[in-house]
PDB file of N, CA, C and O in Angstrom:
ATOM      1  N   MET A   1       0.694  -1.530  -0.166  1.00  0.00           N
ATOM      2  CA  MET A   1      -0.050  -0.123  -0.142  1.00  0.00           C
ATOM      3  C   MET A   1       1.194   1.289   0.117  1.00  0.00           C
ATOM      4  O   MET A   1       2.083   1.394   0.961  1.00  0.00           O
ATOM      5  N   SER A   2       0.759   2.254  -1.035  1.00  0.00           N
ATOM      6  CA  SER A   2       1.618   3.419  -0.936  1.00  0.00           C
ATOM      7  C   SER A   2       1.085   4.577  -0.221  1.00  0.00           C
ATOM      8  O   SER A   2       1.675   5.656  -0.157  1.00  0.00           O
ATOM      9  N   THR A   3      -0.134   4.307   0.358  1.00  0.00           N
ATOM     10  CA  THR A   3      -0.732   5.548   0.918  1.00  0.00           C
ATOM     11  C   THR A   3      -1.591   5.042   2.094  1.00  0.00           C
ATOM     12  O   THR A   3      -2.513   4.231   2.172  1.00  0.00           O
ATOM     13  N   ASP A   4      -0.925   5.847   3.003  1.00  0.00           N
ATOM     14  CA  ASP A   4      -1.366   5.303   4.278  1.00  0.00           C
ATOM     15  C   ASP A   4      -2.633   6.080   5.001  1.00  0.00           C
ATOM     16  O   ASP A   4      -2.656   7.269   5.319  1.00  0.00           O
ATOM     17  N   LEU A   5      -3.624   5.156   5.170  1.00  0.00           N
ATOM     18  CA  LEU A   5      -4.537   5.407   5.581  1.00  0.00           C
ATOM     19  C   LEU A   5      -5.088   5.181   7.280  1.00  0.00           C
ATOM     20  O   LEU A   5      -4.776   4.248   8.021  1.00  0.00           O
ATOM     21  N   ASP A   6      -5.988   6.346   7.595  1.00  0.00           N
ATOM     22  CA  ASP A   6      -6.403   6.252   9.015  1.00  0.00           C
ATOM     23  C   ASP A   6      -7.362   4.993   9.212  1.00  0.00           C
ATOM     24  O   ASP A   6      -8.435   5.049   8.610  1.00  0.00           O
ATOM     25  N   ARG A   7      -7.088   3.821  10.016  1.00  0.00           N
ATOM     26  CA  ARG A   7      -8.265   2.697   9.520  1.00  0.00           C
ATOM     27  C   ARG A   7      -9.174   3.248  10.491  1.00  0.00           C
ATOM     28  O   ARG A   7     -10.184   2.548  10.565  1.00  0.00           O
ATOM     29  N   THR A   8      -9.193   4.304  11.313  1.00  0.00           N
ATOM     30  CA  THR A   8     -10.486   4.386  12.425  1.00  0.00           C
ATOM     31  C   THR A   8     -11.642   5.697  11.488  1.00  0.00           C
ATOM     32  O   THR A   8     -12.594   6.289  11.997  1.00  0.00           O
ATOM     33  N   ARG A   9     -11.196   5.814  10.210  1.00  0.00           N
ATOM     34  CA  ARG A   9     -12.136   6.121   9.444  1.00  0.00           C
ATOM     35  C   ARG A   9     -12.552   5.809   8.191  1.00  0.00           C
ATOM     36  O   ARG A   9     -11.720   5.505   7.335  1.00  0.00           O
ATOM     37  N   PRO A  10     -13.978   5.844   7.897  1.00  0.00           N
ATOM     38  CA  PRO A  10     -14.162   4.871   6.488  1.00  0.00           C
ATOM     39  C   PRO A  10     -13.191   4.944   5.101  1.00  0.00           C
ATOM     40  O   PRO A  10     -13.264   5.756   4.179  1.00  0.00           O
ATOM     41  N   VAL A  11     -12.240   3.791   5.283  1.00  0.00           N
ATOM     42  CA  VAL A  11     -11.451   3.913   4.320  1.00  0.00           C
ATOM     43  C   VAL A  11     -11.788   4.690   2.482  1.00  0.00           C
ATOM     44  O   VAL A  11     -11.333   5.581   1.765  1.00  0.00           O
ATOM     45  N   TRP A  12     -12.558   3.932   2.462  1.00  0.00           N
ATOM     46  CA  TRP A  12     -13.528   4.341   0.952  1.00  0.00           C
ATOM     47  C   TRP A  12     -13.333   5.728   0.993  1.00  0.00           C
ATOM     48  O   TRP A  12     -12.544   6.051   0.106  1.00  0.00           O
ATOM     49  N   ARG A  13     -13.799   6.869   1.783  1.00  0.00           N
ATOM     50  CA  ARG A  13     -13.960   7.898   1.873  1.00  0.00           C
ATOM     51  C   ARG A  13     -12.559   8.422   2.153  1.00  0.00           C
ATOM     52  O   ARG A  13     -12.492   9.648   2.062  1.00  0.00           O
ATOM     53  N   GLN A  14     -11.472   7.835   2.456  1.00  0.00           N
ATOM     54  CA  GLN A  14      -9.955   8.522   2.530  1.00  0.00           C
ATOM     55  C   GLN A  14      -9.753   8.333   1.480  1.00  0.00           C
ATOM     56  O   GLN A  14      -9.389   9.296   0.805  1.00  0.00           O
ATOM     57  N   ILE A  15      -9.880   7.111   0.887  1.00  0.00           N
ATOM     58  CA  ILE A  15      -9.260   7.119  -0.803  1.00  0.00           C
ATOM     59  C   ILE A  15     -10.517   7.908  -1.883  1.00  0.00           C
ATOM     60  O   ILE A  15     -10.125   8.243  -3.001  1.00  0.00           O
ATOM     61  N   VAL A  16     -11.734   8.131  -1.572  1.00  0.00           N
ATOM     62  CA  VAL A  16     -12.071   9.364  -2.517  1.00  0.00           C
ATOM     63  C   VAL A  16     -11.220  10.599  -1.978  1.00  0.00           C
ATOM     64  O   VAL A  16     -10.507  11.000  -2.898  1.00  0.00           O
ATOM     65  N   ALA A  17     -11.082  11.169  -1.091  1.00  0.00           N
ATOM     66  CA  ALA A  17     -10.299  12.164  -0.861  1.00  0.00           C
ATOM     67  C   ALA A  17      -9.635  12.171  -1.551  1.00  0.00           C
ATOM     68  O   ALA A  17      -9.650  12.927  -2.522  1.00  0.00           O
ATOM     69  N   VAL A  18      -8.225  10.750  -1.141  1.00  0.00           N
ATOM     70  CA  VAL A  18      -6.810  11.081  -2.227  1.00  0.00           C
ATOM     71  C   VAL A  18      -7.427  11.046  -3.496  1.00  0.00           C
ATOM     72  O   VAL A  18      -7.409  12.188  -3.958  1.00  0.00           O
ATOM     73  N   ILE A  19      -7.995  10.201  -4.310  1.00  0.00           N
ATOM     74  CA  ILE A  19      -8.502  10.831  -5.819  1.00  0.00           C
ATOM     75  C   ILE A  19      -8.644  12.186  -6.139  1.00  0.00           C
ATOM     76  O   ILE A  19      -8.094  12.893  -6.984  1.00  0.00           O
ATOM     77  N   GLU A  20      -9.680  12.444  -5.105  1.00  0.00           N
ATOM     78  CA  GLU A  20     -10.095  14.104  -5.076  1.00  0.00           C
ATOM     79  C   GLU A  20      -8.590  15.430  -5.203  1.00  0.00           C
ATOM     80  O   GLU A  20      -8.204  16.424  -5.817  1.00  0.00           O
ATOM     81  N   GLN A  21      -8.393  14.881  -4.575  1.00  0.00           N
ATOM     82  CA  GLN A  21      -6.701  15.699  -3.938  1.00  0.00           C
ATOM     83  C   GLN A  21      -5.808  15.639  -5.335  1.00  0.00           C
ATOM     84  O   GLN A  21      -5.313  16.669  -5.792  1.00  0.00           O
ATOM     85  N   ARG A  22      -5.600  14.037  -6.133  1.00  0.00           N
ATOM     86  CA  ARG A  22      -5.083  14.032  -6.972  1.00  0.00           C
ATOM     87  C   ARG A  22      -5.563  15.022  -8.719  1.00  0.00           C
ATOM     88  O   ARG A  22      -4.984  15.730  -9.544  1.00  0.00           O
ATOM     89  N   ILE A  23      -7.046  14.416  -8.466  1.00  0.00           N
ATOM     90  CA  ILE A  23      -7.645  15.750  -9.198  1.00  0.00           C
ATOM     91  C   ILE A  23      -7.379  16.747  -9.677  1.00  0.00           C
ATOM     92  O   ILE A  23      -7.129  17.106 -10.828  1.00  0.00           O
ATOM     93  N   ALA A  24      -7.480  17.566  -8.043  1.00  0.00           N
ATOM     94  CA  ALA A  24      -7.034  19.000  -8.027  1.00  0.00           C
ATOM     95  C   ALA A  24      -5.825  19.477  -8.266  1.00  0.00           C
ATOM     96  O   ALA A  24      -5.605  20.536  -8.853  1.00  0.00           O
ATOM     97  N   ASP A  25      -4.811  18.557  -7.730  1.00  0.00           N
ATOM     98  CA  ASP A  25      -3.670  19.591  -8.188  1.00  0.00           C
ATOM     99  C   ASP A  25      -3.022  19.158  -9.783  1.00  0.00           C
ATOM    100  O   ASP A  25      -1.868  19.578  -9.854  1.00  0.00           O
ATOM    101  N   GLY A  26      -3.350  18.612 -10.756  1.00  0.00           N
ATOM    102  CA  GLY A  26      -3.499  17.807 -11.599  1.00  0.00           C
ATOM    103  C   GLY A  26      -2.647  16.566 -12.015  1.00  0.00           C
ATOM    104  O   GLY A  26      -2.190  16.279 -13.122  1.00  0.00           O
ATOM    105  N   THR A  27      -2.559  15.896 -10.796  1.00  0.00           N
ATOM    106  CA  THR A  27      -2.012  14.451 -11.340  1.00  0.00           C
ATOM    107  C   THR A  27      -2.677  13.537 -12.100  1.00  0.00           C
ATOM    108  O   THR A  27      -2.118  12.714 -12.824  1.00  0.00           O
ATOM    109  N   TYR A  28      -3.810  13.652 -11.963  1.00  0.00           N
ATOM    110  CA  TYR A  28      -5.453  13.387 -12.979  1.00  0.00           C
ATOM    111  C   TYR A  28      -5.937  14.432 -13.802  1.00  0.00           C
ATOM    112  O   TYR A  28      -7.045  14.895 -13.533  1.00  0.00           O
ATOM    113  N   PRO A  29      -5.284  14.889 -14.772  1.00  0.00           N
ATOM    114  CA  PRO A  29      -5.847  15.949 -15.383  1.00  0.00           C
ATOM    115  C   PRO A  29      -7.415  15.451 -16.024  1.00  0.00           C
ATOM    116  O   PRO A  29      -7.868  14.306 -16.040  1.00  0.00           O
ATOM    117  N   VAL A  30      -7.992  16.589 -16.483  1.00  0.00           N
ATOM    118  CA  VAL A  30      -9.452  16.112 -17.104  1.00  0.00           C
ATOM    119  C   VAL A  30      -9.063  14.957 -18.384  1.00  0.00           C
ATOM    120  O   VAL A  30      -8.002  14.881 -19.004  1.00  0.00           O
ATOM    121  N   ASP A  31      -9.861  14.412 -18.484  1.00  0.00           N
ATOM    122  CA  ASP A  31      -9.893  13.150 -19.100  1.00  0.00           C
ATOM    123  C   ASP A  31      -8.797  12.727 -19.044  1.00  0.00           C
ATOM    124  O   ASP A  31      -8.210  12.760 -20.126  1.00  0.00           O
ATOM    125  N   ALA A  32      -8.190  12.288 -18.134  1.00  0.00           N
ATOM    126  CA  ALA A  32      -7.057  11.978 -18.082  1.00  0.00           C
ATOM    127  C   ALA A  32      -7.815  10.229 -17.355  1.00  0.00           C
ATOM    128  O   ALA A  32      -8.935  10.324 -16.853  1.00  0.00           O
ATOM    129  N   ARG A  33      -7.252   9.043 -17.365  1.00  0.00           N
ATOM    130  CA  ARG A  33      -7.633   7.723 -17.111  1.00  0.00           C
ATOM    131  C   ARG A  33      -7.669   7.343 -15.524  1.00  0.00           C
ATOM    132  O   ARG A  33      -6.555   6.961 -15.165  1.00  0.00           O
ATOM    133  N   VAL A  34      -8.785   7.340 -14.307  1.00  0.00           N
ATOM    134  CA  VAL A  34      -8.175   7.193 -13.103  1.00  0.00           C
ATOM    135  C   VAL A  34      -8.181   5.647 -13.115  1.00  0.00           C
ATOM    136  O   VAL A  34      -8.795   4.959 -13.929  1.00  0.00           O
ATOM    137  N   PRO A  35      -7.285   5.122 -11.930  1.00  0.00           N
ATOM    138  CA  PRO A  35      -7.084   3.641 -11.697  1.00  0.00           C
ATOM    139  C   PRO A  35      -8.529   3.045 -11.688  1.00  0.00           C
ATOM    140  O   PRO A  35      -9.644   3.476 -11.395  1.00  0.00           O
ATOM    141  N   SER A  36      -8.111   2.081 -12.056  1.00  0.00           N
ATOM    142  CA  SER A  36      -9.337   0.947 -12.244  1.00  0.00           C
ATOM    143  C   SER A  36      -9.530   0.089 -10.430  1.00  0.00           C
ATOM    144  O   SER A  36      -9.105   0.291  -9.292  1.00  0.00           O
ATOM    145  N   VAL A  37     -10.451  -0.924 -11.152  1.00  0.00           N
ATOM    146  CA  VAL A  37     -10.743  -1.258  -9.332  1.00  0.00           C
ATOM    147  C   VAL A  37      -9.767  -1.841  -9.107  1.00  0.00           C
ATOM    148  O   VAL A  37      -9.101  -1.579  -8.105  1.00  0.00           O
ATOM    149  N   VAL A  38      -9.317  -3.064 -10.233  1.00  0.00           N
ATOM    150  CA  VAL A  38      -7.869  -3.763  -9.804  1.00  0.00           C
ATOM    151  C   VAL A  38      -6.545  -3.031  -9.163  1.00  0.00           C
ATOM    152  O   VAL A  38      -5.739  -3.371  -8.297  1.00  0.00           O
ATOM    153  N   GLU A  39      -6.719  -1.703 -10.108  1.00  0.00           N
ATOM    154  CA  GLU A  39      -5.411  -0.945  -9.593  1.00  0.00           C
ATOM    155  C   GLU A  39      -5.699  -0.517  -8.142  1.00  0.00           C
ATOM    156  O   GLU A  39      -4.907  -0.629  -7.206  1.00  0.00           O
ATOM    157  N   LEU A  40      -6.973   0.000  -8.088  1.00  0.00           N
ATOM    158  CA  LEU A  40      -7.030   0.897  -6.725  1.00  0.00           C
ATOM    159  C   LEU A  40      -6.738   0.128  -5.413  1.00  0.00           C
ATOM    160  O   LEU A  40      -6.193   0.476  -4.366  1.00  0.00           O
ATOM    161  N   SER A  41      -7.399  -1.274  -5.912  1.00  0.00           N
ATOM    162  CA  SER A  41      -7.278  -2.325  -4.658  1.00  0.00           C
ATOM    163  C   SER A  41      -5.521  -2.792  -4.306  1.00  0.00           C
ATOM    164  O   SER A  41      -4.943  -2.914  -3.226  1.00  0.00           O
ATOM    165  N   ALA A  42      -5.148  -2.929  -5.382  1.00  0.00           N
ATOM    166  CA  ALA A  42      -3.860  -3.311  -5.462  1.00  0.00           C
ATOM    167  C   ALA A  42      -2.959  -1.526  -4.565  1.00  0.00           C
ATOM    168  O   ALA A  42      -2.379  -1.528  -3.479  1.00  0.00           O
ATOM    169  N   GLU A  43      -3.091  -0.705  -5.176  1.00  0.00           N
ATOM    170  CA  GLU A  43      -2.473   0.372  -4.481  1.00  0.00           C
ATOM    171  C   GLU A  43      -2.983   0.661  -3.008  1.00  0.00           C
ATOM    172  O   GLU A  43      -2.221   1.250  -2.240  1.00  0.00           O
ATOM    173  N   PHE A  44      -3.974   0.352  -2.675  1.00  0.00           N
ATOM    174  CA  PHE A  44      -4.403   0.665  -1.358  1.00  0.00           C
ATOM    175  C   PHE A  44      -4.894  -0.618  -0.557  1.00  0.00           C
ATOM    176  O   PHE A  44      -5.594  -0.251   0.387  1.00  0.00           O
ATOM    177  N   GLY A  45      -4.808  -1.513  -0.597  1.00  0.00           N
ATOM    178  CA  GLY A  45      -4.944  -2.995  -0.022  1.00  0.00           C
ATOM    179  C   GLY A  45      -6.009  -2.910   0.295  1.00  0.00           C
ATOM    180  O   GLY A  45      -6.382  -2.977   1.467  1.00  0.00           O
ATOM    181  N   VAL A  46      -6.755  -2.739  -0.710  1.00  0.00           N
ATOM    182  CA  VAL A  46      -8.553  -2.894  -0.045  1.00  0.00           C
ATOM    183  C   VAL A  46      -9.203  -3.725  -0.784  1.00  0.00           C
ATOM    184  O   VAL A  46      -8.523  -4.134  -1.725  1.00  0.00           O
ATOM    185  N   ALA A  47     -10.552  -4.256  -0.718  1.00  0.00           N
ATOM    186  CA  ALA A  47     -11.264  -5.250  -1.294  1.00  0.00           C
ATOM    187  C   ALA A  47     -11.900  -4.531  -2.774  1.00  0.00           C
ATOM    188  O   ALA A  47     -12.207  -3.342  -2.853  1.00  0.00           O
ATOM    189  N   ALA A  48     -12.007  -5.418  -3.781  1.00  0.00           N
ATOM    190  CA  ALA A  48     -12.316  -4.693  -4.916  1.00  0.00           C
ATOM    191  C   ALA A  48     -13.945  -4.321  -4.749  1.00  0.00           C
ATOM    192  O   ALA A  48     -14.497  -3.786  -5.711  1.00  0.00           O
ATOM    193  N   SER A  49     -14.622  -4.567  -3.682  1.00  0.00           N
ATOM    194  CA  SER A  49     -16.059  -3.868  -3.419  1.00  0.00           C
ATOM    195  C   SER A  49     -15.612  -2.525  -3.059  1.00  0.00           C
ATOM    196  O   SER A  49     -15.922  -1.626  -3.841  1.00  0.00           O
ATOM    197  N   THR A  50     -14.924  -2.222  -1.993  1.00  0.00           N
ATOM    198  CA  THR A  50     -14.284  -0.660  -1.457  1.00  0.00           C
ATOM    199  C   THR A  50     -13.852   0.035  -2.756  1.00  0.00           C
ATOM    200  O   THR A  50     -14.114   1.235  -2.837  1.00  0.00           O
ATOM    201  N   ALA A  51     -13.161  -0.622  -3.889  1.00  0.00           N
ATOM    202  CA  ALA A  51     -12.427   0.193  -4.562  1.00  0.00           C
ATOM    203  C   ALA A  51     -13.487   0.375  -5.341  1.00  0.00           C
ATOM    204  O   ALA A  51     -13.334   1.327  -6.106  1.00  0.00           O
ATOM    205  N   GLN A  52     -14.489  -0.168  -5.437  1.00  0.00           N
ATOM    206  CA  GLN A  52     -16.122  -0.115  -6.730  1.00  0.00           C
ATOM    207  C   GLN A  52     -16.737   1.226  -6.143  1.00  0.00           C
ATOM    208  O   GLN A  52     -17.266   2.069  -6.867  1.00  0.00           O
ATOM    209  N   LYS A  53     -16.600   1.368  -4.523  1.00  0.00           N
ATOM    210  CA  LYS A  53     -17.665   2.199  -3.962  1.00  0.00           C
ATOM    211  C   LYS A  53     -16.966   3.887  -4.330  1.00  0.00           C
ATOM    212  O   LYS A  53     -17.366   4.994  -4.689  1.00  0.00           O
ATOM    213  N   VAL A  54     -15.946   3.333  -4.038  1.00  0.00           N
ATOM    214  CA  VAL A  54     -14.979   5.061  -4.498  1.00  0.00           C
ATOM    215  C   VAL A  54     -15.344   5.274  -5.881  1.00  0.00           C
ATOM    216  O   VAL A  54     -15.803   6.406  -6.030  1.00  0.00           O
ATOM    217  N   LEU A  55     -15.294   4.368  -7.300  1.00  0.00           N
ATOM    218  CA  LEU A  55     -15.533   5.006  -8.425  1.00  0.00           C
ATOM    219  C   LEU A  55     -16.961   5.028  -8.014  1.00  0.00           C
ATOM    220  O   LEU A  55     -17.094   6.244  -7.874  1.00  0.00           O
ATOM    221  N   ALA A  56     -17.788   4.664  -7.808  1.00  0.00           N
ATOM    222  CA  ALA A  56     -19.118   4.891  -7.579  1.00  0.00           C
ATOM    223  C   ALA A  56     -19.637   6.194  -7.291  1.00  0.00           C
ATOM    224  O   ALA A  56     -20.546   6.870  -7.774  1.00  0.00           O
ATOM    225  N   HIS A  57     -18.552   6.409  -6.085  1.00  0.00           N
ATOM    226  CA  HIS A  57     -19.314   7.914  -5.356  1.00  0.00           C
ATOM    227  C   HIS A  57     -18.671   8.906  -6.114  1.00  0.00           C
ATOM    228  O   HIS A  57     -19.222  10.003  -6.207  1.00  0.00           O
ATOM    229  N   LEU A  58     -17.259   8.641  -6.845  1.00  0.00           N
ATOM    230  CA  LEU A  58     -16.649   9.882  -7.764  1.00  0.00           C
ATOM    231  C   LEU A  58     -17.479  10.229  -9.317  1.00  0.00           C
ATOM    232  O   LEU A  58     -17.384  11.253  -9.993  1.00  0.00           O
ATOM    233  N   LYS A  59     -18.445   8.772  -9.635  1.00  0.00           N
ATOM    234  CA  LYS A  59     -19.096   9.280 -10.614  1.00  0.00           C
ATOM    235  C   LYS A  59     -20.632  10.182 -10.137  1.00  0.00           C
ATOM    236  O   LYS A  59     -21.272  11.108 -10.636  1.00  0.00           O
ATOM    237  N   ALA A  60     -20.735   9.500  -9.162  1.00  0.00           N
ATOM    238  CA  ALA A  60     -22.108  10.246  -8.575  1.00  0.00           C
ATOM    239  C   ALA A  60     -22.020  11.634  -8.334  1.00  0.00           C
ATOM    240  O   ALA A  60     -22.750  12.545  -8.725  1.00  0.00           O
ATOM    241  N   GLU A  61     -20.883  11.650  -7.539  1.00  0.00           N
ATOM    242  CA  GLU A  61     -20.200  13.432  -7.506  1.00  0.00           C
ATOM    243  C   GLU A  61     -19.614  14.156  -8.703  1.00  0.00           C
ATOM    244  O   GLU A  61     -18.743  15.027  -8.680  1.00  0.00           O
ATOM    245  N   GLY A  62     -20.353  13.556  -9.937  1.00  0.00           N
ATOM    246  CA  GLY A  62     -20.005  14.181 -11.249  1.00  0.00           C
ATOM    247  C   GLY A  62     -17.924  14.417 -11.470  1.00  0.00           C
ATOM    248  O   GLY A  62     -17.487  15.314 -12.191  1.00  0.00           O
ATOM    249  N   ARG A  63     -17.281  13.749 -10.947  1.00  0.00           N
ATOM    250  CA  ARG A  63     -15.940  13.752 -10.721  1.00  0.00           C
ATOM    251  C   ARG A  63     -15.243  13.234 -12.101  1.00  0.00           C
ATOM    252  O   ARG A  63     -14.588  13.879 -12.919  1.00  0.00           O
ATOM    253  N   VAL A  64     -15.614  11.809 -12.086  1.00  0.00           N
ATOM    254  CA  VAL A  64     -15.523  11.147 -12.965  1.00  0.00           C
ATOM    255  C   VAL A  64     -16.482  10.508 -13.881  1.00  0.00           C
ATOM    256  O   VAL A  64     -17.646  10.507 -13.481  1.00  0.00           O
ATOM    257  N   ARG A  65     -16.291  10.068 -14.807  1.00  0.00           N
ATOM    258  CA  ARG A  65     -17.108   9.180 -16.035  1.00  0.00           C
ATOM    259  C   ARG A  65     -16.989   8.093 -16.559  1.00  0.00           C
ATOM    260  O   ARG A  65     -15.761   8.024 -16.574  1.00  0.00           O
ATOM    261  N   THR A  66     -17.344   7.153 -17.019  1.00  0.00           N
ATOM    262  CA  THR A  66     -17.127   5.728 -16.970  1.00  0.00           C
ATOM    263  C   THR A  66     -17.351   5.695 -18.602  1.00  0.00           C
ATOM    264  O   THR A  66     -18.432   6.162 -18.963  1.00  0.00           O
ATOM    265  N   GLU A  67     -16.436   5.185 -19.684  1.00  0.00           N
ATOM    266  CA  GLU A  67     -16.627   4.879 -20.809  1.00  0.00           C
ATOM    267  C   GLU A  67     -16.078   3.207 -20.568  1.00  0.00           C
ATOM    268  O   GLU A  67     -15.104   2.575 -20.159  1.00  0.00           O
ATOM    269  N   VAL A  68     -17.456   3.014 -21.140  1.00  0.00           N
ATOM    270  CA  VAL A  68     -18.040   1.228 -21.149  1.00  0.00           C
ATOM    271  C   VAL A  68     -16.498   0.856 -22.135  1.00  0.00           C
ATOM    272  O   VAL A  68     -16.144   1.780 -22.867  1.00  0.00           O
ATOM    273  N   GLY A  69     -15.725  -0.280 -22.153  1.00  0.00           N
ATOM    274  CA  GLY A  69     -14.845  -0.834 -22.438  1.00  0.00           C
ATOM    275  C   GLY A  69     -13.525   0.193 -22.937  1.00  0.00           C
ATOM    276  O   GLY A  69     -12.833  -0.092 -23.914  1.00  0.00           O
ATOM    277  N   LEU A  70     -13.331   1.284 -22.192  1.00  0.00           N
ATOM    278  CA  LEU A  70     -12.396   2.259 -22.150  1.00  0.00           C
ATOM    279  C   LEU A  70     -11.842   2.486 -20.612  1.00  0.00           C
ATOM    280  O   LEU A  70     -10.625   2.593 -20.454  1.00  0.00           O
ATOM    281  N   GLY A  71     -12.320   2.527 -20.001  1.00  0.00           N
ATOM    282  CA  GLY A  71     -12.448   2.924 -18.658  1.00  0.00           C
ATOM    283  C   GLY A  71     -12.831   3.766 -17.791  1.00  0.00           C
ATOM    284  O   GLY A  71     -13.831   4.378 -18.167  1.00  0.00           O
ATOM    285  N   THR A  72     -12.293   4.182 -16.348  1.00  0.00           N
ATOM    286  CA  THR A  72     -13.046   5.629 -16.171  1.00  0.00           C
ATOM    287  C   THR A  72     -12.004   7.236 -16.116  1.00  0.00           C
ATOM    288  O   THR A  72     -10.782   7.267 -15.967  1.00  0.00           O
ATOM    289  N   PHE A  73     -12.773   8.238 -16.257  1.00  0.00           N
ATOM    290  CA  PHE A  73     -11.927   9.127 -16.763  1.00  0.00           C
ATOM    291  C   PHE A  73     -12.180  10.309 -15.946  1.00  0.00           C
ATOM    292  O   PHE A  73     -13.308  10.264 -15.457  1.00  0.00           O
ATOM    293  N   VAL A  74     -11.434  11.484 -15.591  1.00  0.00           N
ATOM    294  CA  VAL A  74     -11.590  12.511 -15.167  1.00  0.00           C
ATOM    295  C   VAL A  74     -12.844  13.526 -15.979  1.00  0.00           C
ATOM    296  O   VAL A  74     -12.979  13.481 -17.202  1.00  0.00           O
ATOM    297  N   SER A  75     -13.469  14.172 -15.336  1.00  0.00           N
ATOM    298  CA  SER A  75     -14.822  14.320 -16.141  1.00  0.00           C
ATOM    299  C   SER A  75     -14.269  16.376 -16.242  1.00  0.00           C
ATOM    300  O   SER A  75     -13.275  16.865 -15.706  1.00  0.00           O
ATOM    301  N   HIS A  76     -15.098  16.958 -16.909  1.00  0.00           N
ATOM    302  CA  HIS A  76     -14.868  18.038 -17.508  1.00  0.00           C
ATOM    303  C   HIS A  76     -16.095  18.551 -16.018  1.00  0.00           C
ATOM    304  O   HIS A  76     -17.160  18.062 -15.640  1.00  0.00           O
ATOM    305  N   PRO A  77     -15.029  20.072 -15.385  1.00  0.00           N
ATOM    306  CA  PRO A  77     -15.905  20.524 -14.382  1.00  0.00           C
ATOM    307  C   PRO A  77     -17.425  20.905 -14.891  1.00  0.00           C
ATOM    308  O   PRO A  77     -18.394  20.704 -14.160  1.00  0.00           O
ATOM    309  N   GLU A  78     -17.543  21.448 -16.157  1.00  0.00           N
ATOM    310  CA  GLU A  78     -18.907  21.728 -16.072  1.00  0.00           C
ATOM    311  C   GLU A  78     -19.860  20.432 -16.468  1.00  0.00           C
ATOM    312  O   GLU A  78     -21.084  20.524 -16.381  1.00  0.00           O
ATOM    313  N   ASP A  79     -19.279  19.351 -16.861  1.00  0.00           N
ATOM    314  CA  ASP A  79     -19.847  18.038 -17.072  1.00  0.00           C
ATOM    315  C   ASP A  79     -21.146  17.684 -15.908  1.00  0.00           C
ATOM    316  O   ASP A  79     -21.736  16.605 -15.950  1.00  0.00           O
TER     317      ASP A  79
END
């Protein structure tokens, strides 16, 4: 696990915050692919269901969009 997480708070929320920070600081610019469920699971040492919850939350918030067969990408701010 490359990112230390506080196991006293919901892990999925902490991962959401990490991804949102990466979007904000340009690590993941608009239209960039964000890590997949498998990649998030490996990076943060969490179950696939936790990683799916992270991506679902980011999508519901409008931060990312999914393109079938291609992956999940950072949304345009106006999207």
